TORTI-428589 format. One record per residue (C-alpha): residue number from 1; residue in one letter; x, y, z. Coordinates in pm, 1 decimal, always signed. Layout:
N
<rec nr="NUM" rest="A" px="X" py="Y" pz="Z"/>
...
//
This chain:
80
<rec nr="1" rest="M" px="+2748.0" py="-1605.9" pz="-2386.6"/>
<rec nr="2" rest="T" px="+2534.8" py="-1434.5" pz="-2125.5"/>
<rec nr="3" rest="D" px="+2635.9" py="-1072.8" pz="-2069.9"/>
<rec nr="4" rest="N" px="+2682.8" py="-903.3" pz="-1732.6"/>
<rec nr="5" rest="L" px="+2371.5" py="-688.9" pz="-1767.3"/>
<rec nr="6" rest="T" px="+2152.0" py="-999.1" pz="-1805.6"/>
<rec nr="7" rest="I" px="+2314.0" py="-1159.8" pz="-1501.1"/>
<rec nr="8" rest="W" px="+2280.2" py="-840.8" pz="-1295.1"/>
<rec nr="9" rest="K" px="+1912.7" py="-795.8" pz="-1385.6"/>
<rec nr="10" rest="A" px="+1837.7" py="-1156.3" pz="-1285.1"/>
<rec nr="11" rest="L" px="+2012.5" py="-1103.8" pz="-952.5"/>
<rec nr="12" rest="Q" px="+1826.7" py="-780.1" pz="-886.8"/>
<rec nr="13" rest="R" px="+1492.7" py="-951.6" pz="-955.4"/>
<rec nr="14" rest="H" px="+1549.6" py="-1270.0" pz="-758.4"/>
<rec nr="15" rest="I" px="+1797.9" py="-1203.9" pz="-477.5"/>
<rec nr="16" rest="P" px="+1667.4" py="-1045.8" pz="-153.9"/>
<rec nr="17" rest="K" px="+1790.2" py="-694.1" pz="-88.7"/>
<rec nr="18" rest="M" px="+1951.1" py="-564.2" pz="+229.4"/>
<rec nr="19" rest="R" px="+2070.9" py="-900.2" pz="+354.4"/>
<rec nr="20" rest="W" px="+2379.8" py="-1111.6" pz="+303.4"/>
<rec nr="21" rest="V" px="+2324.3" py="-1392.4" pz="+51.8"/>
<rec nr="22" rest="P" px="+2566.5" py="-1688.1" pz="+24.9"/>
<rec nr="23" rest="L" px="+2749.5" py="-1722.0" pz="-305.2"/>
<rec nr="24" rest="S" px="+2599.2" py="-2068.3" pz="-351.1"/>
<rec nr="25" rest="E" px="+2249.7" py="-1914.6" pz="-345.6"/>
<rec nr="26" rest="I" px="+2353.2" py="-1646.0" pz="-594.9"/>
<rec nr="27" rest="L" px="+2499.4" py="-1905.6" pz="-832.2"/>
<rec nr="28" rest="A" px="+2191.1" py="-2128.0" pz="-799.0"/>
<rec nr="29" rest="T" px="+1967.5" py="-1831.3" pz="-881.7"/>
<rec nr="30" rest="V" px="+2163.1" py="-1751.3" pz="-1197.6"/>
<rec nr="31" rest="Q" px="+2161.3" py="-2115.2" pz="-1303.3"/>
<rec nr="32" rest="I" px="+1783.3" py="-2138.1" pz="-1259.4"/>
<rec nr="33" rest="Q" px="+1681.0" py="-1797.3" pz="-1393.6"/>
<rec nr="34" rest="I" px="+1904.8" py="-1766.9" pz="-1701.1"/>
<rec nr="35" rest="H" px="+1919.9" py="-1995.1" pz="-2000.9"/>
<rec nr="36" rest="L" px="+2290.8" py="-2076.6" pz="-2016.9"/>
<rec nr="37" rest="D" px="+2427.7" py="-2149.0" pz="-2363.2"/>
<rec nr="38" rest="E" px="+2721.4" py="-2368.1" pz="-2468.1"/>
<rec nr="39" rest="E" px="+2970.5" py="-2083.9" pz="-2432.6"/>
<rec nr="40" rest="D" px="+2849.9" py="-2021.2" pz="-2075.5"/>
<rec nr="41" rest="L" px="+2898.0" py="-2388.5" pz="-1992.8"/>
<rec nr="42" rest="D" px="+3254.9" py="-2404.7" pz="-2130.4"/>
<rec nr="43" rest="R" px="+3523.4" py="-2452.1" pz="-1868.1"/>
<rec nr="44" rest="V" px="+3744.0" py="-2149.4" pz="-1799.4"/>
<rec nr="45" rest="R" px="+4054.7" py="-2357.0" pz="-1737.0"/>
<rec nr="46" rest="S" px="+4095.3" py="-2723.8" pz="-1809.3"/>
<rec nr="47" rest="R" px="+4201.8" py="-2802.6" pz="-1450.7"/>
<rec nr="48" rest="S" px="+3955.3" py="-2586.4" pz="-1258.4"/>
<rec nr="49" rest="G" px="+3635.0" py="-2738.8" pz="-1389.9"/>
<rec nr="50" rest="T" px="+3458.0" py="-2406.3" pz="-1329.7"/>
<rec nr="51" rest="P" px="+3203.5" py="-2317.5" pz="-1597.4"/>
<rec nr="52" rest="R" px="+3255.6" py="-1977.2" pz="-1760.2"/>
<rec nr="53" rest="W" px="+2920.8" py="-1846.8" pz="-1630.5"/>
<rec nr="54" rest="E" px="+3027.6" py="-1904.8" pz="-1267.7"/>
<rec nr="55" rest="S" px="+3349.2" py="-1713.6" pz="-1322.0"/>
<rec nr="56" rest="N" px="+3152.2" py="-1434.8" pz="-1488.3"/>
<rec nr="57" rest="V" px="+2913.7" py="-1411.7" pz="-1190.9"/>
<rec nr="58" rest="R" px="+3203.5" py="-1399.6" pz="-944.7"/>
<rec nr="59" rest="H" px="+3376.5" py="-1130.2" pz="-1151.0"/>
<rec nr="60" rest="L" px="+3055.5" py="-927.4" pz="-1179.2"/>
<rec nr="61" rest="L" px="+3005.8" py="-942.6" pz="-801.5"/>
<rec nr="62" rest="W" px="+3367.4" py="-836.4" pz="-747.6"/>
<rec nr="63" rest="M" px="+3320.6" py="-538.2" pz="-983.2"/>
<rec nr="64" rest="K" px="+2995.4" py="-436.3" pz="-811.2"/>
<rec nr="65" rest="R" px="+3166.5" py="-456.5" pz="-474.1"/>
<rec nr="66" rest="Q" px="+3458.5" py="-243.3" pz="-596.0"/>
<rec nr="67" rest="T" px="+3218.5" py="+29.7" pz="-710.2"/>
<rec nr="68" rest="G" px="+3016.2" py="+13.8" pz="-388.1"/>
<rec nr="69" rest="S" px="+2699.7" py="-119.5" pz="-554.5"/>
<rec nr="70" rest="I" px="+2703.2" py="-415.6" pz="-316.8"/>
<rec nr="71" rest="R" px="+2873.2" py="-491.2" pz="+11.7"/>
<rec nr="72" rest="G" px="+3058.8" py="-802.3" pz="+115.2"/>
<rec nr="73" rest="R" px="+2974.1" py="-993.9" pz="+428.2"/>
<rec nr="74" rest="E" px="+3269.4" py="-857.1" pz="+624.7"/>
<rec nr="75" rest="S" px="+3153.8" py="-501.2" pz="+565.7"/>
<rec nr="76" rest="Q" px="+2828.7" py="-581.1" pz="+751.0"/>
<rec nr="77" rest="R" px="+2997.1" py="-710.1" pz="+1067.4"/>
<rec nr="78" rest="P" px="+3023.1" py="-473.7" pz="+1362.9"/>
<rec nr="79" rest="R" px="+3376.5" py="-348.4" pz="+1420.1"/>
<rec nr="80" rest="S" px="+3543.2" py="-434.1" pz="+1747.6"/>
//
């Protein structure tokens, strides 16, 4: 299974900095740039149909946002 460090390095190399990037673009980048193994492709839950690697990317992004390493889209909007 692909570890978080490998995913993070791929994102740092291939995702533009200082601009909001849609999750779909982030997931597509990981799928293209990383060789995903069988464990990555396993489904997290039988009903969800979400591959494990997608859940791992989402969790990694959530962790990075919690620590302030990245910002979410709403944090870039001007406050009214």
